[in-house]
C-alpha positions in Angstrom: -9.3 2.4 -8.0 -5.8 3.1 -9.4 -3.3 0.3 -9.4 0.3 1.1 -10.0 3.2 -1.1 -11.2 1.0 -3.4 -13.4 2.0 -1.8 -16.8 2.4 -4.5 -19.5 1.0 -7.3 -17.3 -2.0 -9.4 -18.2 -4.4 -10.8 -15.6 -2.7 -14.2 -16.1 0.8 -12.6 -15.5 -0.5 -11.0 -12.3 -2.0 -14.3 -11.1 1.4 -16.0 -11.8 3.2 -13.4 -9.9 0.8 -13.7 -6.9 1.4 -17.5 -6.8 5.1 -16.7 -6.3 4.6 -14.1 -3.6 3.4 -11.0 -5.5 0.8 -8.9 -3.7 -1.3 -5.7 -3.9 -0.7 -3.2 -1.2 -1.3 0.3 -0.2 0.8 2.6 2.0 -0.2 5.4 4.2 1.0 8.9 4.9 0.3 11.5 7.5 0.5 15.3 7.1 -0.2 17.7 10.0 -0.7 21.4 10.4 -1.0 22.3 14.1 -4.5 21.2 15.0 -5.3 19.4 11.7 -3.9 16.0 10.8 -4.6 14.0 7.6 -3.9 10.3 7.4 -4.5 9.0 3.9 -3.9 5.8 1.9 -2.0 5.8 -1.3 -3.0 4.3 -4.6 -2.7 0.5 -4.7 0.7 -0.8 -5.7 1.5 -4.3 -7.2 4.6 -5.6 -5.6 5.9 -8.4 -7.8 7.5 -11.6 -6.4 11.0 -10.9 -5.4 10.5 -7.1 -5.6 11.1 -4.9 -2.5 8.4 -2.6 -1.2 11.0 0.0 0.0 11.3 2.0 -3.2 7.5 2.4 -3.3 6.9 3.1 0.4 9.9 5.4 1.0 8.4 8.7 -0.3 5.3 8.2 1.9 7.4 7.2 4.9 9.6 10.3 4.6 6.6 12.5 4.1 5.1 11.2 7.3 8.4 11.5 9.2 8.8 15.1 8.3 5.3 16.4 8.2 3.2 14.0 10.2 4.1 14.7 13.9 3.1 18.3 14.1 -0.6 18.0 14.6 -2.0 17.8 18.2 -3.2 15.3 19.2 -3.6 13.1 16.1 -0.3 13.7 14.5 1.5 11.9 17.3 -1.0 9.0 17.1 -1.4 8.6 13.3 2.2 9.1 12.3 3.6 6.0 14.0 0.6 4.0 12.7 1.5 5.1 9.1 5.2 4.3 9.6 4.4 0.9 10.9 2.2 0.1 8.0 4.8 1.3 5.5 7.8 -0.3 7.1 6.0 -3.6 7.4 5.4 -3.7 3.6 2.1 -1.9 3.3 -1.5 -3.0 3.9 -2.1 -6.2 1.9 -5.3 -5.9 -0.2 -4.5 -8.8 -2.6 -7.7 -10.7 -2.0 -9.9 -7.7 -2.5 -8.2 -6.7 -5.8 -8.4 -10.3 -7.1 -12.1 -10.3 -6.4 -12.6 -7.2 -8.4 -10.4 -8.2 -11.4 -11.3 -11.9 -11.7 -14.7 -13.4 -12.4 -13.7 -16.7 -10.9 -13.8 -17.3 -7.1 -10.6 -16.3 -5.3 -10.3 -19.7 -3.7 -9.9 -21.4 -7.1 -7.0 -19.2 -8.0 -4.7 -20.4 -5.2 
């Protein structure tokens, strides 16, 4: 699992950021070629508290907008799903990441 945007942060720094609204998310993108459509997740990104997701989701949103629609029938179905995920801030996987990086139970962190 690759996690981006955590450079220079310790686990304690990350836990502090999460307490103030930071989260781990992934985005989605869709690429279509006529009868083939690929809907894929991105790497996981750490969005710090007070940081916007727009800069991280924009490339994947644009990729889907320009190259996602063209596959029939799945491009027309998967592209709006990817756009909704990206425009709403990504799929939050904070609890799953915390379980994998922390030896303490997740409930005791909050």
